[in-house]
N, C-alpha and C positions, 0 to 999 in steps of 0.2 A: 522024876527027880533030876535025872541027868539033863533032861531038856531045860528044866528051870535053871540049873547051874550053868549050862551053856549060854542060855539067854542072858543071864545075869553078867556073865563074863564079857559077852559081846557089848552089852549096854555100858558096862564100865569102861571098856576100851574106847567106845565112841565118845563117852563123856571126857575121858582123859585127852583124847585127840582134840575135842572142842576146846577144852580148857587150855591145852597146849597152844592151839592156834590163836586163841584169844590173847594168851600171854605173850606170844611172839609178836602179835600185832601191837601190843602196848609197851613192849620193851624199849622202843625208841620213838616216843611221841614227839611231835614237832614242838620245839621250845617257843615260848612267846616272842623271844627276841629275833626269831628267824623270819619274821614278816613285819613290814611296816604297819600292817593293820592291827597288830597286837603288841608291838614293841613297847608301847607306853605302859603296859602292865608290869614290865620289869625294869625298864630304863626310861622313866618319865622325862620329858623334855625339860621340865623345870629344874631337874637335878643332874641330867646327863646330856651329853652330845653323843649320839650313837648312829653308826651307819653299818649296813650289812652288804655282803657280796657273796657270790657263788662261783665255784670253780670245780674242775674235775679232781683236784687234789686238795688235801687238807692245808698244805703249806700255801698253795695258790689262793685258796679262799681267805686265809689269814692275811696274806700280802695285799690282796685286792681290797679287803675290808679296810685295812689301814689306809690304803690309797684313796678309797672312797671318803674316809673320814677327813683326810687332808684336803681333798678337792672340795668337799662340802664346806669345810672351815674357810678355805681360801675364798671361795665364791661368796659365802655369806658375809665375810668381813669386807670384801671388795664392794658388795652391794651396799653394806652399811656406810662405807666411805663415800660412794657415789651419791647416795641419798643425802648424806651430810653436806657434800659439796654443792648439790643442787639447792639445798635449803639455804646454805650460807650465801650462795650466789644471788638468790632471791632477796636476801637482806643486804646486798651489796657488801658482802664481807670478802676481803682479799685473801681468802685461804689459799694455801699453796697446793696445787694439784700434784699428787704423787701416786705411784702405783704400789699397791700393797703386795709384798712378797712374803709368803709364809714359809718359814724355815721348816726343816724336818720336824714332824710332830713330836718325835721322841726327844728332840733337842729343846722343845718348849714345855711339853707336858708329860704326865705319866699316863701313857696310852695302855688300856687293857683290851684283851681279846678273849672271847669265849672259846671253848673247845668246839672245833668245827662239828656240825651236825650233818649227817648224810641224809639227803632227801631221796628216798627210794624211787619216787615218781620222776623226779627231774634227773636222777642219776648224777647228782652233784653234791658237793659239800657246801654248806652255808656257814659263814662265820660273821660274828658281830664285833666291831671295834668300837670302843667307847671311852669317853673321858668323863670323869666325875667333875662337875663344874666347880664345886667348892674346893676340891684338891687342886684343880688346875689354877684357880685363882690364887691360891697360896703360893704356888710355884711362880706364877707370872707376875705377881705383885712386885717381886724383886727387880724384874726387868723394867717394869714401869717406873719404879722409884729411881733406878739408875738413870733412866732417860730424863726423868723430872729433875734430878740433881744436876745433871750435866747442863740442862737448860738454866736452872736457877743460879748456878755458879756464874755463868756469863751474864745473866740478867741482873743479878745483884751488883756485879761489877759495873754494869752500864748505868744503873740507877744512882750509883754513888758518884758518877762523873759529873762535874759541873760545867765543863766546856761543851756547849751544844753540838758543835760539829763532831767532836770526838765521841760524844754520846750517841750520835746518829750511827756511827760506824760500829760501836759496841752493841747497839740494838740490832743492827743488821747482822752481826755475828750470831745473834740469838735465833735467827730465822730457821736455819737448818735443824739445830737440836730441838727447837720448839716444835717444828713440824713432825719430827721423829717421835717426840713425846706424845703429840696428839694422835698419831697413828696407833701407837701402842695403847693409848687410852681407849681408842675405838675398839681395839681387839678385846680389851678388858670388858667393854660394854657387851660385846658378843658372848664372851665366856660366861659372864654373870651380870645380866642387866641390872643397873642400879648401883652397883658397887663402884663405878667410876666416879660417882659424886664425891668420893673422898678426896679427889684431886681437882674439884671444881674451881678452887681459888687459883691454882696454877694454870688451869686451862684458860681462865679469863686473862691472865697475864700474857699468855701466848697470843690470844686472839686480839689483844690490845696493842700489840707491837707497832702496827702501822700508825695508829693514832698517836702513840708516843713519839714516833719518828716525825710525824707531821707537826707535833707541838715543838719539837727541837728545831725544825726548819723555820717555823714561825718566830722562834726566839733568836734565830741566827741572822739578825738584821744587818745588812751590809751597806756600806757607803763606798761609792766608786769615784775615784779621781784619776786624772791623767795629765801628763805634760805633753807639750807639742800637739795638742788635740784641737785643731782648728774646727770650730763649729760644734765641738762636743760629740763628734761622730763616734769616737772610740768608747766614750762613757756610755752613750746610748746603746751601742752594740753589746757591750759587756753586761749592761744592766738587763737587757732582754734575755741574754743567755742565762743569767742567774735567776731571773724571774721564771723562766721556762722550767727550771728545776724545782720550783715551789718555794724559793727563798724570797724574802722581802728586801727590797732595795729602798734606801732612804736618801733624800737629798740633804739631810742634816747629819753631819758627822757625830754630833752630840747624842743622837738617838741610836747610833750604830753600835753593834757588838764587835763587828769585824770591819776592817777597811780593805778595799781592793785598790791597789796602786798599779797604774799602768804607766810604764816607762817606755816612751818611744824615742829612740836615739836615731837621729837622722843620719849620723855618720858621714857628714859631708866633707869633701876635700876640694878646695878651690885651686884650679890650675889656670891662672890667667883669666880668660873669659869663660872657662869651662868649669862645671861642677860635677864631681863624681860622688855619688852617695852609696854607701854600703850600710843600709839601716838595720837596726836590730830592735826587737820588741820583747818586753818582759812584763809579766803580771805576777804580783805577789798578793796573797790574801793572808792577813794576820789579825790578831785581836787588836782592838782599839786600846791604846794606852791612855788611861785617864790621868788627870793631874794628881801628882803624889805617888803614882806607880812608877816602878823602875823597870827599865828594859823595854823591848818592843814586843815581847811575847813570841811564842813559837809560830813559825809560818805554817799555814795550812795548805798552801799551794805555792809552788814556784814554777813558773812557766816561761820559757825562753825560746825565741825563734829568730832566725836570720831571714830578712826580707829580700826580695829581688833588688839587684843593683840598678841604680838610676843614674843617668847622665843627661846633661843639658847645659844650656848657656846660663851664665850668672845672672843675666838680665831676666831670665825666666825662673828664678829661684822659687818663687811662690808656686809655680806649676809643678816643680819637682817635689815640693813639700806636699802638695795635694795628692800627687801620685803615690808618695810614700804612705800617707795616711790611708788612701784607698786600699793599698796592698796590705796594710796592717789590719784594716777592717775585714778584708777578705780572709786573711790568715786566722783571725780570731774566730770567725764563723765556721771555718773549715776544721780547725783542730782543737780549739779550746773546750767546746762542749764535752768531748771525750775525756779530756784531762780533768775537767771540773767534776764529772761523774766519778772518775776513778779516785780522785784525791779528796773530794768534799762529800759527795753523796755516799760512796762506799768507803772513802778514806782509808785506802789500803796501805798508807804510809805510817800507820800507827805502830 
């Protein structure tokens, strides 16, 4: 009897030890989120953006996991942008190349982290940082709308402008906010694919800016005239500069929207048989004033230059004139293109 009692006690103890051992082994099972092989079971990619990291400490694992999430997000968005740029380049789209910089994840989204799990084999803590796509979209939509509104405020002002040259500059002012809006829209696409279509109409407006500028240039027909222009050299020179910037030059003033007036002042002084010339050159671009209209309209460009001093005999006055015209042509080619771009193409004087 005593032997049976002893044997029963021993078996019970062994059983308790086995159960205790089994229980201790199952007290801390590996969570599904602790491996990329099983993370879909708890944080499916369709609903979450999740990354994991390991460290010797709990805090270290949590910090690294958040860093992994930020790095993954930044890399993925940059890849999305680069893919977009390659695609648009193939379609001859003049998209602005920009580098995507992701701010602190906490500044943009509600980042969650799991309680770090200790991996007894690795002797490290593992943590998962994740973002709920739906919640992130709700938070980020405000950022996208603000960027869209900033662009639309400028764009609406541009489209209401009737003066083609002024409209070009107003459209140019839309470039930077438009590009910023598109970048944020691409981030939206990464957060929740398909949701960016809510802004499809605004995206088309940004992508069509260059075509609208081109249309304005085509409508900014210019007529060029000059005084003291022997052989029409200055008219031809300035017409080439204007045409190089994509504007149309007409030989009929009645067809023009703007007139370009070249004033070459020989500035000659006669001293007996000698002539001294201190020439000056000016160019004005302004709207053509039609019959029945009042005023000369606002000037779009005012350009003035002093030309090199010339001296010679009165008998060779025609030679002096040709030298002055040649120096005027040289000056126009040297300095006017920059002024034309600044005042007409970019129109910074608005």
